[in-house]
C-alpha positions in Angstrom: -1.0 -20.3 32.5 -0.3 -17.7 35.1 1.5 -18.5 38.4 -0.8 -19.1 41.3 1.0 -16.4 43.3 0.2 -13.8 40.5 -3.4 -14.7 40.0 -4.8 -12.5 42.7 -2.8 -9.5 41.4 -3.9 -10.2 37.8 -7.6 -10.6 38.8 -7.4 -7.3 40.7 -5.9 -5.5 37.7 -8.4 -7.1 35.4 -11.2 -5.8 37.7 -9.7 -2.3 38.0 -9.1 -1.9 34.2 -12.6 -3.2 33.4 -14.2 -0.7 35.8 -12.0 2.1 34.3 -13.1 1.3 30.7 -16.7 2.1 31.4 -16.2 5.0 33.8 -13.7 6.8 31.7 -15.9 6.4 28.6 -18.9 7.8 30.5 -16.6 10.6 31.8 -15.8 11.5 28.2 -19.5 11.6 27.3 -20.1 14.1 30.1 -17.5 16.7 28.8 -18.8 19.9 27.2 -17.2 20.7 23.9 -19.3 23.6 22.5 -21.3 26.5 23.9 -20.0 25.6 27.3 -20.4 29.2 28.6 -24.0 29.4 27.6 -26.3 30.0 30.7 -28.9 27.7 29.1 -27.7 24.1 29.7 -29.9 22.8 26.8 -27.7 24.7 24.4 -24.5 23.2 25.6 -23.0 20.4 23.4 -21.2 17.4 24.8 -18.7 14.9 23.5 -20.8 12.6 21.4 -18.4 10.6 19.3 -19.2 6.8 19.6 -17.4 6.0 16.4 -14.2 7.8 17.5 -14.5 6.0 20.8 -14.6 2.7 18.9 -11.4 3.6 17.1 -9.7 4.4 20.4 -10.8 1.0 21.7 -9.2 -0.8 18.8 -6.1 1.3 19.2 -5.9 0.0 22.7 -6.3 -3.6 21.5 -3.7 -3.2 18.8 -1.3 -1.8 21.5 -1.2 -5.3 23.0 1.4 -6.1 20.3 3.8 -4.0 22.4 3.3 -6.4 25.3 3.8 -9.3 23.0 7.0 -7.8 21.6 8.4 -7.0 25.1 7.6 -10.5 26.3 9.3 -12.1 23.2 12.4 -9.9 23.7 12.6 -10.9 27.4 12.2 -14.6 26.6 15.0 -14.4 24.0 17.3 -12.5 26.4 16.6 -15.1 29.1 17.3 -17.9 26.8 20.6 -16.5 25.7 21.7 -16.2 29.3 20.8 -19.8 30.0 23.7 -22.3 29.7 21.4 -24.9 28.1 20.7 -22.5 25.3 24.2 -23.3 23.8 23.8 -27.0 24.2 25.7 -27.3 27.5 24.5 -30.0 29.9 25.7 -30.8 33.4 28.0 -33.9 33.6 27.5 -36.2 36.6 30.5 -38.0 38.2 28.8 -41.4 38.7 28.7 -42.5 35.1 29.2 -46.2 34.7 30.8 -48.2 32.0 27.4 -49.2 30.8 26.5 -45.6 30.4 29.7 -45.0 28.5 29.0 -47.9 26.2 25.4 -46.7 25.7 26.6 -43.3 24.7 29.2 -44.7 22.3 26.7 -46.9 20.5 23.9 -44.4 20.6 22.8 -42.8 17.3 21.5 -39.7 19.1 23.5 -36.5 19.3 25.2 -35.8 22.6 23.7 -32.4 22.9 19.9 -31.8 22.8 18.6 -30.1 19.7 17.3 -26.6 20.2 13.5 -26.2 20.3 12.4 -24.5 17.1 10.5 -21.4 17.7 6.8 -21.4 16.8 6.2 -20.7 13.1 3.0 -18.8 13.9 -0.6 -19.7 13.6 -1.6 -22.9 11.8 -4.9 -24.4 10.7 -7.5 -22.0 9.4 -5.5 -19.0 10.5 -2.3 -20.0 8.7 -0.8 -17.5 6.2 -3.4 -15.3 4.7 -6.0 -17.2 6.7 -5.2 -14.7 9.5 -7.5 -12.3 7.6 -10.4 -14.4 8.9 -10.0 -12.6 12.2 -11.3 -9.5 10.4 -14.8 -11.1 10.7 -15.0 -11.0 14.5 -13.3 -7.6 14.3 -16.2 -6.4 12.2 -18.7 -7.7 14.8 -16.7 -5.9 17.4 -16.9 -2.6 15.4 -20.7 -2.7 15.2 -21.2 -4.0 18.8 -18.8 -1.4 20.4 -20.2 1.5 18.4 -23.8 0.6 19.4 -22.9 0.3 23.1 -21.0 3.6 23.0 -24.0 5.3 21.5 -26.2 3.7 24.1 -24.0 4.8 26.9 -24.7 8.4 25.8 -28.3 7.9 26.8 -28.2 5.8 30.0 -26.2 5.7 33.2 -23.0 3.7 33.4 -24.5 1.0 35.7 -27.5 0.5 33.4 -25.1 0.2 30.5 -23.1 -2.5 32.4 -26.1 -4.4 33.5 -27.8 -4.4 30.1 -24.6 -6.0 28.7 -25.6 -9.0 30.8 -27.9 -9.9 27.8 -24.7 -11.3 26.2 -25.2 -14.7 27.9 -28.6 -15.0 26.2 -27.3 -14.6 22.7 -24.2 -16.6 23.3 -26.4 -19.5 24.5 -28.7 -19.3 21.5 -25.9 -18.9 18.9 -23.9 -21.8 20.5 -26.9 -24.1 19.9 -27.6 -22.8 16.4 -24.1 -22.5 15.0 -21.8 -24.6 17.2 -24.4 -27.4 17.8 -23.9 -27.2 21.6 -26.5 -28.7 23.9 -28.4 -26.7 26.5 -30.2 -28.3 29.5 -33.5 -27.3 30.9 -32.0 -25.3 33.7 -29.9 -23.3 31.2 -33.0 -22.5 29.1 -34.7 -21.3 32.2 -31.6 -19.3 33.1 -31.8 -17.5 29.7 -35.4 -16.7 30.4 -34.4 -15.3 33.8 -31.7 -13.2 32.2 -34.3 -11.7 29.8 -36.4 -10.8 32.8 -33.5 -9.2 34.6 -32.5 -7.1 31.6 -36.2 -6.1 31.1 -36.4 -4.9 34.8 -33.2 -2.9 34.5 -34.5 -1.3 31.3 -37.9 -0.6 32.9 -36.2 1.1 35.9 -34.3 3.5 33.7 -37.4 4.3 31.5 -39.6 5.0 34.6 -36.9 7.0 36.4 -34.5 8.3 33.7 -31.4 10.1 35.0 -31.4 13.8 34.1 -27.6 13.7 34.0 -27.6 11.4 31.0 -27.5 14.0 28.3 -29.7 13.6 25.2 -27.8 13.3 22.0 -28.4 15.6 19.0 -29.9 12.7 17.1 -32.5 11.9 19.8 -33.1 15.5 20.5 -34.2 16.0 16.9 -36.7 13.2 17.1 -38.3 13.8 20.5 -38.8 17.2 22.0 -41.6 16.6 24.4 -41.9 15.7 28.1 -41.3 12.0 27.4 -38.0 12.6 25.7 -35.9 11.4 28.8 -37.9 8.1 29.0 -37.7 7.5 25.2 -34.0 8.3 25.2 -33.4 5.9 28.0 -35.4 3.1 26.3 -33.5 3.7 23.0 -30.2 3.5 24.9 -31.2 0.1 26.5 -32.3 -1.3 23.1 -29.0 -0.2 21.5 -26.9 -1.8 24.2 -28.9 -5.0 24.4 -29.0 -5.2 20.6 -25.2 -4.7 20.5 -24.8 -8.0 22.4 -26.0 -9.8 19.2 -22.8 -8.7 17.5 -20.7 -9.5 20.6 -22.2 -13.0 20.8 -21.5 -13.4 17.0 -17.9 -12.3 17.6 -17.6 -14.9 20.4 -19.0 -17.7 18.3 -16.7 -16.8 15.3 -13.7 -16.7 17.6 -14.6 -20.1 19.1 -15.0 -21.6 15.6 -11.6 -20.2 14.4 -9.7 -21.0 17.6 -11.0 -24.6 17.6 -9.5 -25.1 14.2 -6.1 -23.4 14.6 -3.2 -22.9 17.0 -2.7 -19.3 18.0 -2.2 -17.5 21.3 -5.3 -15.7 22.5 -3.2 -12.5 23.0 -2.3 -12.5 19.3 -6.0 -12.9 18.4 -6.7 -9.6 20.3 -3.8 -7.9 18.6 -4.8 -9.0 15.1 -8.5 -8.0 15.7 -7.3 -4.7 17.0 -5.3 -4.0 13.8 -8.1 -5.1 11.5 -10.7 -3.3 13.5 -8.7 0.0 13.7 -8.1 -0.1 9.9 -11.7 -0.7 9.0 -13.0 1.8 11.5 -10.7 4.6 10.2 -11.7 3.8 6.6 -15.4 3.8 7.6 -14.9 7.1 9.5 -13.4 8.7 6.4 -16.2 7.4 4.1 -18.9 8.5 6.4 -17.3 11.9 6.8 -17.3 12.4 3.1 -20.8 11.1 2.7 -22.5 12.6 5.8 -20.1 14.6 8.0 -19.4 17.3 5.4 -23.1 18.0 4.8 -25.1 20.7 6.6 -27.2 18.0 8.4 -24.1 16.0 9.5 -21.8 18.9 10.6 -20.8 18.6 14.2 -22.4 15.2 14.4 -21.0 11.7 15.1 -19.8 11.3 11.5 -18.0 14.7 11.3 -14.5 13.3 11.6 -12.8 16.7 11.5 -14.9 18.0 14.4 -14.4 14.8 16.3 -10.6 15.1 16.1 -10.8 18.8 16.9 -12.7 18.1 20.1 -10.3 15.3 21.1 -7.2 17.4 20.5 -8.3 20.8 21.8 -9.8 19.7 25.1 -7.1 18.3 27.4 -9.5 16.3 29.5 -10.7 14.4 26.5 -7.4 13.5 25.0 -6.0 12.6 28.4 -9.0 10.3 29.1 -8.6 8.8 25.6 -5.0 7.8 26.4 -6.1 6.4 29.7 -8.9 4.4 27.9 -6.4 3.0 25.4 -4.0 1.9 28.2 -7.0 0.5 30.2 -8.3 -1.5 27.2 -4.8 -3.0 26.6 -4.4 -3.8 30.3 -7.9 -5.3 30.5 -7.2 -7.7 27.6 -3.8 -8.7 28.8 -4.8 -9.3 32.4 -8.1 -11.0 31.3 -6.3 -13.4 28.9 -3.7 -14.1 31.6 -6.2 -15.4 34.1 -9.2 -16.6 32.1 -7.8 -20.2 31.9 -6.4 -20.1 35.4 -9.6 -19.4 37.3 -12.9 -21.2 37.6 -16.3 -20.2 36.1 -17.2 -19.1 39.6 -14.3 -16.7 39.8 -15.0 -15.2 36.3 -18.7 -14.7 37.1 -17.8 -13.1 40.4 -15.3 -10.8 38.7 -18.0 -9.6 36.2 -20.5 -9.1 39.1 -17.9 -7.1 41.1 -17.1 -5.0 38.1 -20.8 -4.0 37.7 -21.2 -3.3 41.4 -18.1 -1.1 41.5 -19.3 0.9 38.5 -22.7 1.3 40.1 -21.2 2.5 43.4 -18.8 5.0 41.8 -21.5 6.4 39.5 -23.8 6.9 42.5 -21.0 8.5 44.5 -20.2 10.9 41.6 -23.9 11.8 41.2 -24.1 10.5 37.7 -27.2 8.6 38.5 -29.8 8.0 41.2 -30.6 4.9 43.2 -33.5 2.8 41.9 -35.0 -0.2 43.8 -36.3 -1.8 40.6 -32.8 -1.7 39.2 -31.7 -3.7 42.3 -34.3 -6.4 41.5 -33.2 -6.6 37.9 -29.6 -6.8 38.8 -30.3 -9.6 41.3 -32.1 -11.6 38.6 -29.2 -11.1 36.2 -26.6 -12.2 38.7 -28.5 -15.3 39.9 -29.5 -16.6 36.5 -26.1 -15.9 35.0 -24.5 -17.9 37.9 -27.1 -20.6 37.3 -26.3 -20.8 33.6 -22.6 -21.0 34.2 -23.0 -23.7 36.8 -21.8 -21.5 39.6 -24.9 -22.3 41.6 -26.9 -25.6 41.4 -30.5 -25.7 40.0 -32.9 -25.2 42.9 -35.0 -28.3 42.0 -33.9 -31.9 41.5 -35.7 -32.3 38.2 -33.7 -29.5 36.8 -30.3 -31.1 37.7 -28.7 -32.9 34.7 -27.7 -36.5 35.0 -24.5 -36.0 33.0 -21.6 -33.6 33.1 -22.4 -30.2 31.5 -19.9 -29.3 28.8 -18.7 -25.7 28.3 -20.4 -23.8 25.5 -17.1 -22.0 24.6 -14.1 -24.1 25.6 -11.7 -21.6 24.1 -13.1 -19.0 26.5 -13.1 -15.8 24.5 -13.5 -12.7 26.7 -15.1 -9.3 26.2 -12.5 -6.8 24.9 -13.9 -3.7 26.7 
C-alpha cells in the first residue's frame, strides 16, 4: 500500500497518464500518412492502424516488468545495507539473570532466520498455470482493438464517455458468473448508465464532428450524405461493444486473483507479454491472409504498410513511444493507489479524466460542444456514482438494509 504522503502525487500521475493515453492515440489517428499534399482533403489518407495501436499498448504493459525489476533490485540493495540482513541484533544493557537463563535453555536460535523470498504465484497461477492469464489478455486484445477502431470514427470525449458502459457489463457478468448480488438501486443504476450512453451516442449521431475522419472501410460502405452520422453510430457501437470484452477480462482476473497469490503489477506484466505475443502472431497471419491482397493493401491488416507509416513519420513513432510510456505509467500509478483510495476517489478520478479529455479536445478543435452530450455525461456520472455507493439512493425504499459488498474485491483496473 502506498504511503499517504505519496497518494496525491500517484493519483495526479494516474490522472495525467490516463488523459495522455486517449489524447495521444487520437492525435495519432489525425496524422496524414499518404497523399498529404493533395489539395482535395478527401483523398488524403490518415493513420488507421488499430491493431498496431493494440500492439503498442501491450508493449507498454509488458514494459512494467522493467519497473518490477528496478524495484526488486532496490529492495535487495537496501536489504544488504541493513545490519539485520546479516543476523545482527541490537544488544540491550539491562538483561537480567532470568533473561540469560531463558536464552540458555531456549531451543530457538539466537539470530532470527531470514525471511525467504516469495517463490512466485501460487494457487491457480502456480507454474504453467500462469498461462491462464492469456485468457484475460485475449479479451484485452479484442476490446482494445475495437475501441481503437471506434476512436477513428468519433471524438475523444465521446470515446471516453461511451466506455462508461463498462459498469453495465461488469454488473451483469458479476451476477451471472461470480454469483454476486445486486440491489434494486444498482439495477436502476445500470438502467441509468444505459440511458447516459444512449444520449452520448445520440449526440454524436445528430451532430457528428467533421474532424473525425472516416476510415477506408466505412468509406467503402457509405458514400452518401448520411455517412458522417452512420460512421459516428458505428464508432459508438464498436466502443460500447468492446466493453463486453473488457468486462469479461475483469471477471476473469477477479476469478483468478481470488484463487491465487500474485502481485497485481505482475498480472499486468504477464498479460502484456501474452497479449503482445498473440497480437504480433495475429498481425502476421492477417497480413498473409488479407494485407497482401489487392483489397487489403494499405489497410489495417497490411503490417508492412503499418510499420512503414510508424517508422517513416517522426510524429507517429514519437507519439507511439509516448503512448507506451504513458500506458506503463498509468498501470503502475493505478495499481499503486487503487487499494489506497476509496470508491469515491476512484470514481472522481475517472470523471476528471473524461472532463480533462473533453476540455482539451474542445480546445484543440477536435470536436464541437453539444448540450445533449452534457446531459448524457451527467447521467453517466450520477448513476455510476450511485452504483459504486459514492452517493446514496434518493429514496428510502431503494436503500439496502445490509452492507453492500464489492462486486470485484480484487479491484482490477482498466489498462488503458
